[in-house]
One Martini backbone bead per residue (centre of mass of N, CA, C, O) as a GRO file, in nm:
protein
   72
    1UNK     BB    1   1.312  -1.857   0.860
    2UNK     BB    2   1.275  -1.520   0.898
    3UNK     BB    3   1.118  -1.285   0.682
    4UNK     BB    4   1.126  -0.963   0.614
    5UNK     BB    5   0.907  -0.737   0.462
    6UNK     BB    6   0.997  -0.475   0.623
    7UNK     BB    7   1.315  -0.283   0.553
    8UNK     BB    8   1.219   0.025   0.492
    9UNK     BB    9   1.245   0.320   0.638
   10UNK     BB   10   1.028   0.599   0.743
   11UNK     BB   11   1.055   0.952   0.805
   12UNK     BB   12   0.812   1.185   0.945
   13UNK     BB   13   0.640   1.495   0.988
   14UNK     BB   14   0.386   1.635   1.200
   15UNK     BB   15   0.130   1.759   1.322
   16UNK     BB   16  -0.063   1.719   1.589
   17UNK     BB   17  -0.328   1.700   1.427
   18UNK     BB   18  -0.241   1.482   1.232
   19UNK     BB   19  -0.164   1.265   1.434
   20UNK     BB   20  -0.448   1.236   1.573
   21UNK     BB   21  -0.599   1.162   1.313
   22UNK     BB   22  -0.436   0.909   1.247
   23UNK     BB   23  -0.476   0.763   1.515
   24UNK     BB   24  -0.783   0.748   1.500
   25UNK     BB   25  -0.803   0.585   1.237
   26UNK     BB   26  -0.638   0.341   1.329
   27UNK     BB   27  -0.827   0.265   1.565
   28UNK     BB   28  -1.084   0.224   1.391
   29UNK     BB   29  -0.933  -0.012   1.219
   30UNK     BB   30  -0.730  -0.179   1.408
   31UNK     BB   31  -0.445  -0.039   1.350
   32UNK     BB   32  -0.156   0.069   1.277
   33UNK     BB   33   0.008   0.336   1.165
   34UNK     BB   34   0.191   0.181   0.973
   35UNK     BB   35  -0.039   0.034   0.820
   36UNK     BB   36  -0.184   0.287   0.728
   37UNK     BB   37   0.055   0.405   0.566
   38UNK     BB   38   0.083   0.168   0.374
   39UNK     BB   39  -0.199   0.206   0.251
   40UNK     BB   40  -0.155   0.490   0.148
   41UNK     BB   41   0.089   0.426  -0.034
   42UNK     BB   42  -0.050   0.207  -0.202
   43UNK     BB   43  -0.270   0.390  -0.310
   44UNK     BB   44  -0.077   0.580  -0.451
   45UNK     BB   45   0.064   0.359  -0.630
   46UNK     BB   46  -0.225   0.153  -0.689
   47UNK     BB   47  -0.458   0.321  -0.731
   48UNK     BB   48  -0.733   0.542  -0.865
   49UNK     BB   49  -0.537   0.747  -0.965
   50UNK     BB   50  -0.382   0.939  -1.204
   51UNK     BB   51  -0.087   0.865  -1.046
   52UNK     BB   52  -0.135   0.561  -1.074
   53UNK     BB   53  -0.102   0.233  -1.059
   54UNK     BB   54  -0.163  -0.068  -1.075
   55UNK     BB   55  -0.266  -0.299  -0.893
   56UNK     BB   56  -0.158  -0.591  -0.777
   57UNK     BB   57  -0.415  -0.746  -0.850
   58UNK     BB   58  -0.435  -0.648  -1.143
   59UNK     BB   59  -0.162  -0.760  -1.234
   60UNK     BB   60  -0.218  -1.057  -1.169
   61UNK     BB   61  -0.468  -1.081  -1.353
   62UNK     BB   62  -0.333  -0.999  -1.619
   63UNK     BB   63  -0.122  -1.227  -1.617
   64UNK     BB   64  -0.327  -1.466  -1.603
   65UNK     BB   65  -0.492  -1.357  -1.877
   66UNK     BB   66  -0.265  -1.382  -2.049
   67UNK     BB   67  -0.136  -1.484  -2.318
   68UNK     BB   68   0.054  -1.739  -2.423
   69UNK     BB   69   0.354  -1.686  -2.586
   70UNK     BB   70   0.448  -1.991  -2.632
   71UNK     BB   71   0.200  -2.089  -2.815
   72UNK     BB   72   0.307  -1.927  -3.089
   0.00000   0.00000   0.00000
């Protein structure tokens, strides 16, 4: 059985200039606009900005390196 990873859609509107700039960047990276936007949102959510949370990789590393609470 195939499980969909992305199940919640988002729609938003841009100016034509914004659209073509986004499309150009996506083509340069060789990815779809959807994947580029996912990366932008992930950077917003987990990136290195003052408003961001720790990255998913940082959280996994912190959890792996955390002392085992059951050992105490």
